[in-house]
N, C-alpha and C positions, 0 to 999 in steps of 0.2 A: 088282823091287828098288827103283825109284825112290821108291816110297812106303812102304817098309819102316819098321817101328817101330824107334826107337833101342834098341839092345842094350845100351847102357852101355859097349861096348867102344871107342867113338870119344871120347877124353878132351876133344877140342875141341868137342863138340856142347853147344849151349845152346838152351834153348826160345826161340822168337820172343817178343819183348816184346808184351804185349796192346796193343791200340789204345786210346788215350785217347778217352773219349766226346766227341761233338762236339753242339753246340746251335745248329742254323741258325735264322736268323730268317724266319719264314713270309712276311714282306713283301718283303724284298729279296734273301734268299738268303745273306746274310753269315753265317759260321759262327764261333761263339765256343766257348771251352772250358769255359764254366760256365753254368748256367742263370742265375745272378745276373747275369752279364755280358749275357746276352742280354735279360733284363728290363730292365736299365738302358738298353740300346740302343733297345728298342722304346719305352721311356718317353720318351727324349730324341729318338730319330729318327724314331719313328712314333707320336707321342702320339695316344691314342684318346679322344674326347670321351666323357664320361659320358652315356649315354642318360637322358633325363628326361621325365616326364609332368607337365604343367601343367594345374590345374583352376581355373579362373576367376582366372587371373593368378597363382596361388600354386603352387610346385613341390610335388608330392606327396612325402611323405616314408615312413618304413618303417612307421609305425603305421597301423592300419586307420583310414580316413577315413569318418565318418558323413555321409551325403548326405540331407538332409531337405527340399531344395527343389529345384523343376523347373530343369532345365538345357537348354542347346541344345548342338548339336554343335560350335558355335565356342568353348564354354566349355572344350572338352577339346583339348588340344595336345600332341602329341608332338614332341620335339626330339632331333636327333643319334640318331635310331633307325634302324637298318638292317632290323629285322624287329620285328613284334608279335603277340601272341597274347592271346586273350581266353577265360578259362576252359580253357586247353589247347589252344584251336583256333586255328589261324593266321589272321591277319587283315591288313588294311591299316589305316593310321592313320585314314583316312576312315571305314572301316567301324567301327572300334572307337569312334570318336566319336560316330557315330549310334547304335550300340548302348548305349553308356552314357547318353547322353541320353534314350534311349527307356525306359530301365529304371527301375522304381518301387519294387521289393522285392527283397530277397535280397542275398547276399554275392557280388560278382563280383571276379575276380582278373584282372590285366592284367600280362604279362610283356613287357618291351622289352629289345632287344639291340642291341648295336653292337660288332662284332667279339667279343672275348673277354669283354666286359662285359655283364652281365645284371643286370636289376633287376625285382623283382616288387612290385606294389602291390595292396592289397585295399580294396574300397570297400563299406560297408554301406549299401545304398539303403533308405531308410524314408520314402518320400513320403507324408505322412499327408494324409488329407482334413480339410477344415475342420470337417465335421459330427463326425468321430471325435475330433477335437482338443477340440470342445466337450463331447462326452460325458466325456472324462477330466476336463476342468476342473469339469464338474458333479459328478462323483465326488469330487473334491477339496473343493469347496464343501460337499458333504454331510459329509464327515469333519470339516472345520473347524467346522461349525454344531454337530456333536455335542459339541465341546470334550472329546473324549476320545481320547488316543493309546495304542494297545495293539496286540498282534500281531492281536487280532481285528479291531479297527477298520481297520487296514492291510489285512488280508486282504479284509474287506468292500469297501474301496476298489478292490483289484486286481479283484475280481469285477465291480463296476459299472464301472469303466473298461474292462474287457476287451471290452465290447461296441464299443468303438472299435477295430476290428481293425488299421486302418492306422496308428493312433497307438501302436503296440505300445512303441516305443522311448521316446517322451514319458512313457508310464505307467511304464516301467521306471526312467527317470531320477527321477520323483517318488517311486517307491517305495523307491529306494536312498536317498534323502535322509530320507524318513520313518523307516526303519529305523535310519539314523544318529542322529536326534534320540532315538529310543527308547532306543537304547544309551547315549547320553550322560545322559538323563534317569533311567535305571535304576541308574546308579552314584552311590555315595555320594561318591566322589572327584570334584572339580570337573574334573579333567583328563580323567575318563572312563577306562573299562576298556581293557586293551591285550590284544593276542594274545600267543603264545608268543615272537614275535619283538621284542615291545616297541612295536610300532606300535599307535596308538590306533584301535580298531576304528570308532569313529564317524567318524574323519577318513578311514579308507578309504572308508567309505559316502558321505562328502561329495564326496570326490574322484571317485568313480565317477559320482555324481549329476551334477557339474558337467561332466564329460567329455562327458555326453550332452545335458543341457539347455542348454549353451552354443549348441548349433545351432538351438534353437527360439525363435521370437519371441513368447513368451507371458507375461503378467504373473506368473504363479507361477514360471516358469523364470527369469526375470530377477531375481525377488526372491530366490530361492535362491542363484543365482550372485553376487549382491551380497552375501549374508549370508556366503556362504564366503570371498569376496574379502576382506571385512572381517576375518574370522576369522584369515586369513593375513597382514593387514596389507597388502594389496595395494590401497592406497588409490586409485592412478590408475585402477585397474579398477572399484572399487566406486563412484566418482563417476559413472560412466556409466550406473548402474543407476537412472535417474530416476523410474521407476514406484515404487521403494521410497524415498521422499523421506528418511526418517530415515537409512537407510543413505548414501544419496547425500550428504546434508548433513554428516553426521558425518565421512565420509571426506575431503570436501572441506576441513573444518576441519582434520584432522590432516595432510593433504598441505601445506596453506598453512603450519602450523606447521613442518613439517620443512624447507620451502623458505626459512624465515625470513621469510616474507611476512605481511602483516597477515592476521587471521583474525577470524571471528565470535566475539564474547565472550558475546553473549545466548543464552538458552536456544534449542535446535534442536528442541525437541518442539512441534510444530504440532498444537494441539488441534482445529483447525477440520475436519480430515478424517483417516480412517485411512491406514494404510500397510500393503500386503499383507505385508510382512516381520513385523508383529506377529503374525500368525496362524501364521507359519511358524518363527519363530526358537525355539531352545531356551531353557531358563530362564537358563542361563549367559550366553548371548549376549544375552538381555534385560537382564539386570542391567548388562552391560557396555555396552549401548546407552544405558541410562539415565544411567549415568555420562558416557559420551562425548558426550551430547547436553545435558548440564546447562549452566547458565550458568557461565562461568569469569571472571566479573567481580567475584568475591567476594561475591556476594549469595546463593549457593546452596551447600549442602554436604551435604544429607540423603542423597542417593544414594552419594556419595563415603564418608560415615561408615560407611554399611552395608557397603561392599565392602572398605574399607582393612584391617579386621582379618583378612580371609581372603585378602590379597594374595599370601602365599607359596604359597598352594594353587594359584594360577592358573599357566596357561602363560606362558613368558616373552613370547610376542607379546601376551598379554592384559595381564601386567604393565607392558608397554611403553605400552600405551594409557592404563591407569589413572594411571601415573606422570606422563605428560604433563599430563593434565587436573589432577591433583593439584597439580603444580608451578605452573601457571598460576593456578588458584583460590586456592591459599594466598598466592601472591605478591601477587595483587590484593586480597587481605584484609589484607595487611601482615604476614604471618607468614613472615618471611624464612627463619627457621631450619628449619622444616619444609619449605618450598618448596625450600631448598638440598638437603636429604637426598634429595628425589626427583629433582631435577636431576643430582646428583652420581652417581646410580644409572644415568643415562641418558647420562653424559658420554662414554663410550667406545664407545657406538654409532656405527658410521659414517653411519647415517642421520640422526643429530641434530646433525651438526656445525653447520649454519646456525642451527638453532634454539637450540642451548646458547649459541654466541657472542652471539646477541641477548638471550637469557634473562638471561645473566650480567651484561650491561650494565645490563639493566633493574633486576636484583636489587641492584646496586651503587647504583642511583639511589635505590631505596626505601631502603636501609640508610642513606643519608646524611640 
């Protein structure tokens, strides 16, 4: 009878209240009434450091990292890591460092943990042999010497470059850029064709190429990275591409302009030697380079007159470059009215504050 079910005849009977859930701290045993309170306690009272993996002094991030150069075990360092695994297999930090330093190809996955915190990193190893890199460069030279860019010539380049097996990623980066140039050249629109999302197809190719080629210290790779940096008006980055002297000199001029510092007014076209970017730039970029490198001392206008009628067809980043050059060249020639039109179009750009202040003062001097 002690455990009989209630019959309903006892008017004072009430079911026992259910127990409220509890949330104990796994570190110290303190009990909380909600999961939120427990998390707040663990964050404040038992702060756990985020496990990190450092490669050559730089913390690894979420995106897959391309490794194209030899490393040593000391280049790989784990910090605040309680456990580590490589490709799903438990390891020690020292073992993982030696494994990664000895790997030459393939994608390797490293997972590090510290308490409840876990992070996973991916590394794409592509350590190319010098001989294979040379084979790819020779295939590119062959494509350039034929002076034709088409699907067939790019396919032929890929076939020739494919003999350099360890330089696979280098070949992929060059191919991606070449396909981007082809997309841009095939369009009647100066901005180039776009996909269903509105993104420019050639820019997607350019971005993919730079993400790969930035890891290779080769003249074609540097020229392409410089051209793409100039395309996006990343002048500080383009200045460092000294193997492509036109790109570097033009970028240095623009950077000085925007800083309000003195800049070169003479022509930046050096006819004494060629520049690798001449062979790799698309036709729109070549037009923009000719304008950007022209003398802005009032002695030259032909490249500018050729491009100004199509100014509204250009991307905003390209209009920016053309207007800067036009404003300076026209002011140097004494055409204050036309120079003012271009400067006013740039007035509200946050990147031109220093330039506009100085330019306006110079324009007032010429006006007097």
